[in-house]
N, C-alpha and C positions, 0 to 999 in steps of 0.2 A: 753786285751781280757775281755770280763766279768766272769770273774773270773771260767775260765775254767779248771783248773784242779789245782789249787793253795791249798796246803795242808791246807792254814788256811781260805779258804772259805768253810762254812758251820761246820768247826771244833767246832766254838763256839756253833752254834745250836745241835752239839752231846753232848757238854760240858753241856749245858740247860738240855738238855733231861734226862742224867744220871745223873745230880743233881737234877732234880725233884721227881726221883724215890725215891724210899724208900732203903736205905740199903739193908735192909733184902730181897729185890728181886732179887739184882745182885748177880752176883758168878764172881770169880776173878781166875785168874791164873797167874801163875808169868812164865817167860820166861827169858832166857840168850842168846843172840846172839854174836857170836863168828867166828874168822877163815875167816875174810876179809883181802883179800892178797894186796889190795889197799884202796885207799880213794875212797868211793861208796858215789853216791849222787842218791836220788829218786829211791834205791834198792829193788826190790820184794823179800819177804822173807816169809817161812812159814813153818810150823810144825804139825805134826800129833798130836790131842790133845783127849781127852776123855770129852764129854760135861757133863758137872755138870747133876746131876739126874733129876732137876727138869728142864731142857731144852733139855734132851735126847728124847723125844718124840715129839719135837717142830721141824715143817719143818725150814730147815736151812734159809731159805728168811725172816722167821718172828724172825732170833735172830740178834740183834743188838751189834756191839763190838765196844768197844772205847780202843784205848792203850795208855799208857804213860810211858816214859822213868824213870828211878829212879836213882837217882846221886848215880854216881861212889863213893863206901867206904861210903855209908849211906845208909836210909832206907827211904830217903825223893824222893818223886815224883815231878817233876819238868816238866815244858815246858805245851805245849797244847797239851789236847788231840788228837788221831790221829786215823781216820775210820779204821776198821778192819772187814773181811768178813769171813763169815766159808762157807766153798767149801765142799761138797761132792765128795772124789778121787774116783777112778774107782775099786777101793776096798772097797767102801761103808765107809772107815773111815772119821771122819770130819778132814779139814783141816782149821786151821787159817790163814789166809793172811793178810798182809797189807805192806805198802810202807814205808821203813825207808828215812826219808829226809837226813841224814848222818850217815858217819860209818867210822870210822878213821882205817886206816890199823893198824893191827895188836891188835885193841880194842877189849874189851868184854864189851856189853852192857846188862842190866840188866831192862825187861818191867813188866809190870802188864797189861795185859787184862781183862775188866772187860765186863761180857756178861750177857745178860737181854733179855726178851723178847721186841721185838720191838711196841714203841707206836705209830708211824708215819712213811711217806715214808722220805727218804733224798732227797732232792732238787739236791745235786750234787751226782748223782751215774748214773751208765751204765742201759741202757735199750736197749730193741730190738724194731723194729718196720717194720713188714712183709710188703711189696706188692706183694701180694699173685699170684704168678705166673712168677714173676721178680726178685725183687732183697728182699735183707734182710739188713735193715740198723741197725748199732751200733750207739746209740748216749750217750751224757754224758751231764747230764743237760738239755736236748731237743737239744743240738747241735749235729749235726751230725760228728761222725768219720770214719768209713769207711759203705761201702756199698760191701756184697757179690752179686755176680751175677750169679743167679742159672738157670736164664729162659733157655729154650729149644723149640724153635719154626722153625718149618719145612714146615711152609706155603706157604714161598716165599723162591727164592734162596736169597733175601737181608736178610731175617730173619734169615735164616740158617747160613749165615756170622757173622751174629751179637750173637749169641748165641749156637754156637757150641762147647765154653769151658766155664766151671765156673772160675770165677778170683776175685780179691777183689780190689777194688776202696778204693781211700784215699781221706778225705778232709782236705782243710786248716784249720787253727787256728780258723777261725771263721764257719766253717760249712758250706760254701757256694760254693766254688769252687772247683774242682777236680785236685789232682797233681799229678794222675796217667793217663795211655791212657786206651780209652777204642778201642771199635771196628771200628776204625776210621783213618784216615790219611795216606799218601803215603810214599814209601818208601824214606828216607830222600836220598840217593845215586842212585837214580834209575832216568829218564831224560823223560821215558815213561808214566806217570803217573798212574804207575801199584798201587793199592789199597793194603796195605799190615797190613791188621790188626789182624795179629798174636801174636804182641808183645802187650799186654795188663795186664795192672796193675802189683797186684803181681799173680804169677801163676807159677805152675809147669808141666813140660811135657817130653817127648823125641821125636825126630822127626827121629829116625830109631829104633824105638822097634819091636824087632824079636821075634815071637809067632807061633808055630804050622808051622816052615818053611817058615814062609812069613814075610814080612817088614812093618809095621805099622808106619805112620807120625800121633803121638799124640800130635803136634805143631800146625800144619797149619789147616787140618783136613777139615772142610767144607764140600765141594760138594762132596768130595771122602766119605760121609757116617759116616766117624769116629767121634767120639764125647764124650767128657766128661759130662756126665748125673748126675745132681744132682738130687741121688733120693730121699731122705729125712735128716731133722735134727734131729740127734741122742741125743743131748742137746743143751741147751742154758740157758746160765746162767749169771746174772747181776746182780754187788752189788756196792757199794760204791769204792770199792778196783779194781776190775778186773770186764771181761766180757769173757766168753768162748763159743766156738761154736763147734761143732761136726758135720760135712756134710757125709754122704754117698754118693762116685761118683763113679760111674761106668765107667769105659774106655772101649766105647763098640766099634766093628767094623762094618760095613754098615750092618751086619744081626743082629744087637742087641746082638751079643754074647759077654759077657762082659771077657774080657782079664785080667784087674785088678779091683778090688774093695778096692778102698780108702776109708779109714777114714782121713776126713782133718781138722785137729782140730786147731784153733786158740783159742789164751790168749790176751787180749788187758790190759794194766795197767793202774792206775791212774798215771799222770804224773803232773811236777810243769813245768811252763814256762819257757826256750822258747819251749820244746818237744812238739811236735803234737802228736807223736806215738811210743809206744815202743808196740811192736808185738812179740808173740812168735807164730811161725810156726811150727806144727809136722805133719807129717803126716805118715800114716802106710800103705803102698802099698801090698795088698796082690795076688799073682799069684793065682787065684781059678780054671783056667783052665787047668794048664800046665806051662811049663819053660817060663820064659820071658826075655829076655836081652833086658836092657834098654842100647841105643846106639844113638851113633848123634854126636853132634859137639858144641863147647862152645858158638856159636850164636844162637843155635837154641832147647836147651834141658839143662836140670838141673830146679833150682830152680830161678826163676827172679822176678827184679824190674822194670817197663819201665815207665817212667815220661809222663805226656802229652804231647801230639803230637805238642803244641805249641813250644815245646823246638827244637822239629827237623824242624820246620820252622821256628823258629826266628835266629836273627842274634849271633856273635859271642859273645856277651854280656849274652846271656842266655844259650850258651852252656855249656855243663858236663863237668867236669873234676872232676881227680881223684887223691886219697891219699891212699898210703899202708904203712903197718907197718912199713918199713925200706924205705930208699933210693935207687935208682937202679933198683928196681922191673919191670922185664918185664911182665905184666901177661899173654903173648902169649907164654910165654915159662917157666916160674918161677912156679912151682906146689906149691899144697897144703896152699896156702895162708891162714892167719886166718880169716882174715876179708879185706874190702874194703870200704872206703868211698868215696861218690861220692855227688858234688854240680852241683845246676842247677838253673838259672833263670826261675821265671814265675810269670804272671801277677804284675809285676813290685818290684819283692820281690826274694830274695835267699832262698834257701831250703838245706839241707845239708841231706844225707841219709847212714847209717852206716849198711854195711848186714854182719850178722857174720855166720859162718860157725861152725856147733858143731865138735871137734874132735873126736866125734864116729861116725860121717857120713863116706861112703866108702873114699877110697883115691886108685889113687892119682885125686886130683881136680884142674881141671883148670878153671880161671875165665876169663869169657867177662866184661872186664872192662877197655874200652879203646874209644868206640862208644861218638862222640859228641853230639847223640841224648840222650844219657843216658840209655839204656838198659844194663844192668848188673847183672850178678848172677854167681855161681859156676855150672862146668859142671862134671860128673862121667859118668862112663859104670860100669854097674853090673847087674850081673845074678840074678835072684831072682828062687828059684826053685818051682815047683809045690806045691802050698799048704802053700808056706812059707810068711813070713811076713816082708818086709824090711822098718825099721822105720828109718825116719828123721829128723833131728831138726836142726832148725833157729831161728835167731833173728833179727828185723829189726827194726832201731831206726832211727826216722825224726825229725829234728828241724828246725825251722825257725831262717833264719841267714846265713852266711858265714861258709865254712868248718870250722869246730874246730881243734884244734891243733891235732897232732897225738900222744901226749900224754892222750888227754881226750878219743879218740877214742879207744887206747888202754887199757884203764881203764873201759869204757864198755863193752869192750871184755871180760876182766877178769871178772867183775860180772857176767856174762853172763856163762860161763865154770868153773868158781872156786868162785862160790860167799859167801856169811856169811852163816854160818848154826844158827839152832834155835834148841834151846832141852825145853823141860819142866822142872822149877824147883820143884822139889817134895818137 
């Protein structure tokens, strides 16, 4: 693919930009990375830093960052420069992010970060493109990566059906074809040709949510009047390393009363081939008007991934297959699986998805990870007290190609839950 996420792409450009700048204009920070429990590849790392005085009042979008590794046991800097990115955290502290190409288990790595005012825009970088009232596209180097569907249109029954929930689409490596399902498709196991559009892309919901003595279905919704309404974007950040969004989503009943006010946060990280997407999904569910019980079943509740409907329509060669952290797993009975891998065929290619559940999420958890059309995800029951917020965290890793070996999937999960730590060297 046209240098879509390769670290070497545009790194030479970054090196030239820094080489042309006067040394007196650049500011350096020394860093130490340690604590990796497994061998890591393309792992996002970050730390809080104090911006140098000359950059303290510069918008972070205007700060260019280049990182290089320091040879072990010497002060020699080696290797090609790697792009970094400054992001303002929720506590208004500056965070330095980059993606380490490789880290060996048990190793300690030293890095130097060079910061200066940006002189020109990077070509290989994330950006946001809004189609007003419909969806927000995330692009990398001009190529579509994800599409956040946020429209809500009650003008016709069909438009209600198409827009009653907010969800995330994923594009293939070329940024041309969708890997995920939208508001279409027949139920794969029904013979009466009923349209079942409730499984869409990357989505979260519960079909038996209890509030105020009543039960609400925030999975199927539609004509019942219940919707997940995207109110506004609270944050949109994009750079050469990552892109972040935070959208306010109201889970409303048919009268417009908000039962849950959700902050849905996504972070997409730069990766090298054959990775298509590394996505961190964090949601904060606030019970704004009283106690809420999240309830349902593994098929229609929780955080889910649904492949394109062509998988459901296709023959056995494209059907989904699954892999778990050890042999003998029965996802219908075994609880608290750390992750699940799924592979499916689409448009003449094979794609694999690793779904990772954070250990801090509520337990017990039961996975739906057995449908041959590929809908899978983790389900749990949980009460949220009035005024309280439940925070959930997941990670999705999508690659082009056959299902990776179990050991590789396990390493990716370890990177998620117990990755390396970074500290500033004074």
